[in-house]
N, C-alpha and C positions, 0 to 999 in steps of 0.2 A: 504493500500500500504506500502511496505517496505521503510525504509529511505535509499535512494540510489540516488546519483547524476547520471543522464544520460540524454541524449537528445533523441536518437532513439534506442530503445531496440534492434532492428535488427542489428544496426551498433555499438553496445556497444563495442564488442571485437575489431573490426577494429579500432575504435576511440582510445581505450586504447593502442593498439599496436603502433599506430602513436605517442601517447604521450611518450611511452617508448623509441621509436627510436630517437625522437628529443631531449630527455633529457639524452641520453646515454653519460656519461662523457668522453669516449674515442673516440667518433665519429666513431665507428668501426662497426656499425650494419646497415643492410639493410633488407628490406622486399622484398622477391622474387616476382616479378610481373608475375604471372602465370595465375591466375584466381581469381575473387573476393571471391570465396568460399574456396580458399586455402590460409592459413595464415602461412607462413614460415619466421621466422627471422633467418638471417644467418650473419656470419662474412663477412665484406666487404674486409678484408685483407687475405682471405683464398686462398691458392695456391695449395691445394690437394697434398702437399708433405708429409703429415703425414696421419695417420689413422684418419678419420673423426669420431666425437662423436656427436650423435644426440639423443635428448630426446624430450619430449613433453607430451601432454595430454590435459585435459580440462583446460580452462582459469578459473580465479578466485583464483589461488594459487600464485599470484604475490608476489615476483619477479620470482618465478618459472613460466615458464621455460625460457622465453626470457631474463630474467635478469641474466641468467648464461651463455649466449652466449658471447664468447670473447676469446681472447688468453689465454690459460691455462685451459679452461673449455670446454664448448660445441662449436661445429662448427655450429650447427643450432638447432632451436627449432620449433616444429610443434604445432601450437596452435589450439585447438578445441574451440567450443562454451563453455559457462559457464558449468563446471562440465561434459562436454561431450567430449569423445575421438575424435580426428581429424579423418577424413576419410582415407581410404586406399590410395586413389589417392593423398591426401595431403602428407602423409608420403612418398609414392613412389617418388613423385616429389622432395621432400627434399633430399632423398637418392641420386637420380640421379644427382641433382644439385651440390652436394658438395663432392661426393665420387670419389676418383681417384684410381690409381692402388693399393694403400696400403689397401683399403677397408674401411668399416664403421662399427662402433659399435652402436647399438641402446640400450639406457637405458630406461627401461619401468617400471612404477609402477605397482604393482600386482593387477590390476583391469581387469575384463574380457574384457571390450571394448578396453582398451589399448593393452592388450596382443594379441587380435584377429586382430585388425587393423594394428598394427605395425608388427605383425607376418606375415600376408598375404602380406603386402607391402615388407617385407624382401624377401619372396619367389619370388615375382614378380621381384624384383630388381636383383635377381640371374639370371633370364632369360636374363638380359641385360649384363651378364658377370661380374657383380659386386660381390665383396666379402662382405658379410654382416653377422654379428653375433648379437645376442641379449642377454642382461642380464636383468633379472627381479628382481626388488628390493621388498623385503617383510619384512620390518623392524619392523612393528607394532606388539607388544607383547600383545595387549589388550585381545585377545582371544587365550589363549595358546593351545587349542585343535583344532584350525582352521587349516586345511590342506593348506589353501591359505591365509596366512597373508597379510594384505594390505601393500602397499608401501606408506609411508608418508614422514615426513621431512628429514629423513636420506638419502633420494634420493639425496639431494644436496651434501652430502659428497661423494657419488658414482660418481656424475658428476665431482667433484673436483679431485678425485683420478684417474679416467679414463682419464680426460683431461690432467693431469700431465704425465701419462704414454704415452699418444699420443705425447705430446710435446717432450718427451725424445727420440722419434723415434722408439719406440717399435713396433713390428709387431701386426697385428690384433689379432692373437691368444694370444699374451702376454697381450695386453690391455684388452681383454676379461677376461683372467684368473685373472688379478689384480682386475678388477671390481668385479668379482665373489667373490674373497677373501674379498674385502671390504664388500660386502653384507653379507658374512658369519660372519663378526665381527661387526655387526651393529644392535642395538636394540633401538626402539623408543616407547614412550608412551605419549599420550596426555590427557588433561582434559579441560573441559569447563563449565562455568556457564550459558552461553546462546549459542544456536546454531546460524548458519548463516542465513541471509535473502537473498533470490534471488531477483534481481531487478524486480520490477513490480508485485511481488507476495504478497499475504497477509502475514503479520507477524504471525509467529507461537506463540501461547500463551500456557503457562502452562505445556510445556513438562518437563522443568527442574524447579523444585519448588524453590522459593526464599530460600536462605540459603543453597542450595545444589549444588553439581557439578556432572557432568557426567564424569565418567572415561572411557577413551578409545573411544571417538567419532572418526568417520572417518573424513577425510578432506572434505567430501561433506555433512557433517551433519548427517551421519548415526548414529543411536543410539549407545551409548557406551555399555561397558560390564557390568557396575554397576553404581549405584548412591551412592554418599557419602554425608552424611548429615553435611557437614561443608564447609565453605569458608575460613577457616583459612590457611594462606599461608604456615606456617611451616608444619602443618599436611598434607596438600596436597603434598608439595614437598617431605616430608618423605615417603608418600605412593608411589609416583612415583619412588623414589630412591630405595625403598625396592624391588619393582617389577623388576626394571631394573637390580639391583645387583644380584637378584636370577637367572636371565637369563644370564647375562654377566660374572659373576664370578670375579675372581681376574685379575689384570692387570692395565696398565696405559691407561687412556681414554682421548679422546677429547670429550667434551660435547657441543652439539649444543642446545642452548636455543631458541626455535622458538616461535615467537608470531603468533598466528593463525589469527590475523588481527584486533581484537577489544579490545586488552588490552593496557592500557596507558603505556607510557614510565616509569612513576613512579612505577607502579605495576611490570613491567618487571624487573626494577632494584631491587625492594624488593624481587622478586622471585629468582633473581640471588644471593642475599645475603643469602637467605634460603638455596640454593644449596651449597654455600660456607661453610655453617656450618652443612651440612647434613652428613650422614654416608658415603657418597661417597668422602668426601673432601680429604682424603689421596690418592685417586686414580686419581684425576683430574690433568691432565697435561696441558690441554688447554681448554679455553672457546671460543666458537664461538657464537657470539651474546652477549646479547639478541637482537634479531631483527626478523622481518618477513623474512623468507626464503622460506618456503612452507606454505602459508597462506590458509585461508578458508573464503574469503570475509571478513565479519565483525564479525566472530565468537569470542566471548569473552572467549578465552582460550589460552592455550600454550601447548607445548610439549617439552620433553627432548629426545635427541638422544645420545646414547653412541657409540663411535667408539673405539674399542680396538686397540691400537697403536702398530705398529712395525716400524722399521727404514724407510721403504719405505713410509708408510702412513704418518709418521711425516713430512718427506720431502715434500710429496705431498700437504698436507693441508697448509703448510707454504709458498709454492711457490707463488710468485706474479702473479696476473691475471689482465686482462683488461675487467672487467664485471661491470654491473650495480648493481647486487644484492649480490655478495659474501661478506662475512664479514671476515676480516683478523683475524685469531686466536690470542688470548691473552694468554700468558703463565700464568698459574694460580699461584697465591701467596696470602697468607692471607693479610688482610687489613694492610696497612702501616700507622703508626702514627708518628708524630713528636712532642716531648714535647715542649710546648710553655708556657711561663709564662702568667698567667691570668692577665688581666688589671682590676683593681678595680677602676672604674671611680667614685670616691667619692671626694667631696670637703673636704679637710682637713682644719680645722679651730679651733680657740680657742674662746670661748664665751667672749664677752666684752660688756661694757656698754657705752651708749650714749643716754642721755635723749631726745634730739631733734629727733634723728632717731627713737627711740622707740615710740615717739609720732606719727610720720608719719606712722610707721608700724601698730600701733594700730588703727589709723584712717582708713587706707585702709582696714584692715581685718574686723573691726567692720562694716564698710559700706557694704562690700560684704556679710557678714553674714545676716545683716538686710534686704538686698535686695532680699534674696533667693526667697520668694514667689512672689514678684512683677516681677522679671525676669522670673521665671517659667511661670507666666501667660502670659507675652508677648511672650515668646518662644512657648507656646502652640498654638498661632495664626499663627506663621510664621516658626516654626521648630518642634522639637520633645519634647518640654516642659521641658527640664532639664538644661537649661543654668544657672539658679539661683542655683540649687543644685550643679552643677559642680564647679562654682566659690566659693560657700560657703564652699565646701569640702576642696578646696585648702586654703582658708582663715583660716578655723578652725585649720588646721595643723600648719600654720605659727603662728597663735595666741597662740597656745599651747606652741610652742617653745619659743615665746616671754615671756609668763607667767612663764615659767620654767627657764628663764635667760640662754637659750641655743643658742642665736643668736650672731654672731660677729658684734654687732651694731656699733662698732668703726672702722670697716674695711669694708667700703662700697662695694668695688669690690667683696670681698669674700661673703658678705651678698647677693648681687644680684645673684651670681653663686649658692649659697646655696638655695636660693628661687627657682631658676630654677630647681635645682636637686629635691627638694621636690615636686614641682608642677608636674613634669613628673611622679613622683611615686604615688601621691595621687589623682590627678585630672583625670577623665576619658575622653575617646574619644580624638578627635583631639585638643580640647581646651587646655588640659593639656600640650600636646607636643608643641603647638604653643606658649603658655605663657612661657614654659620652654626655648624654643629657644630665645624668646625675652629677658628674664632676664639673661640667660647664655651668650649670645653674648654681651649684654650691660655690664655685669660684666667683661668680658674679655677685652673689649675696655677701660673700666675705669681703669682696672689694667695696661693697656698699656699706660696710660697717658692722655686719652681723658677726657675733662670735662664731668660732669654728663649729661647735656642735649644732647651733641653730642653722648655720649655713648648710651643713650636711643634711639636716632634716628638710630644709627647703629644696635641696637637690633631689632628695627622695620623693618629696611631694610632686615635683615635676615629672620624675620618672614614672610615678604611679599614674599621673594625669595622662601622659602621652601613651604609656604602655598598656594601661587598662587593668593591671593587676593590683591586688591589695592583700592585706593580711588574710591568711587562711586560704589563699589560692595556690599554695604549694609552690612557691618560688623563693628566690633569695630574699625577697622582702620579709618573709617570715623570720629570718634571722637578722636582717639588717635593721629593720625598724625598731625592734626592742633594744638592740644594741645601741643605736643612736639615741634613743630616749633615755637609756641609762647613762650614756656618755654626757648628755645634757645636764645631768645632775652632778657631774664632775667626777665620776668614778669609772676608770678604764677597766678595772677588775670586774665590776658589776656589768659593764658592757660586754666583756668577753663571755661572762656566765650567761647573760641573756641571749647572746648570739648562739651559744651552744644549745641552750634549751629550745630556742626557736627552730634550730635545724633539726634537732631530734623529734620535735613535734610533727614535722612534715612526714615522718615515716608512718604516722597514724592517720594522716589525712586520706580519706578514701577517694577523693576526686580533686583533680587540679582545675583551678578556675581560669588559668591562663598559661601561656607557654606551650612548649612541645608536649609536655605531659598531659595537657588537656585533651589530647587526641588518643590517649592510651586508656584501656579498660582498667577499672579499679583493682582487678585481681593482680595486674602487673605492678601496681603502685604499692601494694600492701607490704609494709615493713621496710621499704626502701626510702632512705632520706633523699631529699632533693639535692642534686649536685651543686646548684648555685648557692643554696643555703649552707651547705657544708663548706664551700669555699669561703664564705663570709665568716663563719664560725672559726675556721682554721686561721684566717688572717688576724682576727681579734685575739685569738689565743697566742699567736706569735708576738703580737705587739705588747703583751703584758709580761713576756719572759725577760 
């Protein structure tokens, strides 16, 4: 089965139309209540004072066609089943419902079913005394020798231009001629790496090989004109641009960048960048999209449409509309940059000597280096087995700076901030960042005048804030917090004892609230002390010796 959300396959299109109508941002759309088999979306604010513009076709191309109904574009859209033309009766009812004395223009993509059903409906409508004209869009250049090129994404541009002409009060003949002129100055070409999947059908396998794309697919998944053995974004855009330029020639263009349904926003942005640097860049006046305008369900592909501009077309595409799906054109310009001075977030310091502080630093780093294997063994039971290596890596870096007399030992605030900077650089994973936050925040508070114990508690508070762990979550905090609280009372011996008790308590905690151990079953945690808490306890124990 294809990957497709739906409830009742028979009601899928009706359900989708209801969703489109209730989410229309201007609240200006209605579904004509004629017959369950007839699906016509129309403007609720239409007064028949202008030429009506109607389009439609098979569903599955959303936002086409209902998404282009609204002031400034279509008067109504006739929706068939997925990839199937609407019936003659459906088109005829739409024409009769919205057409006044000014007449009606039908805009039809060049597919046999659409031409026949819309064409017959137009002839029948004339028997009711209505003036009806039809324009056929055939913008696909994938098959140059094809006498009947397909109508694809460029159809949305014809909707826009014809809708503008109708709003200006032009006659039916004038609106028709302007729409035909748009068709004559419009070229499109698409590409895809995966074709579309119909709801409820088996997924197609193997048609487009991995690493390849198909050039010139139809919007119903029809096979393309050729296969290209690359998925490189620049190469593909260049290939499309070369083909389009060969057909369109010189001029200023609006370029529609159409997502066929299954391409991520990130990729569409990347493809837009490639277009901006392509051989077409000097001729692009406006970009429309990137966005889905005439999609093909979930097809992993995109298309480019070129509209050669004149004064009328330029005004038409820029006129505001009240629709769900149209994308306002953006005047094309190269990337704008603003020079900004780089911030080099480095602790500036001068090495200095302090024997007592040097002793503390040596005690801490030696302890963590010696604990490497023990902590790794503990972590192998409750985590991913690298806590000891991570702490030892940071300790070795600080120990090397100490041995080289490169630490500001007589400037404790700067020393703490430097340790924070180094740990963020040399320690891996989240541990390095958390310890960096601890020392950096503590160093800043010490610099601001707080005593050392209070500054260390402030660093702990920031580590808890950003890391999300707290007491009882089976982390090093269970040893560090009680130790620092005892230290604040002025007793290093009590701090070491509190750290040891906190570490031992983690062995009885059945669940970890944060860190790697939070992903481990409680059976694996039983009786095992947290390696980070053990590290804290051992460090404080060493400091009181």
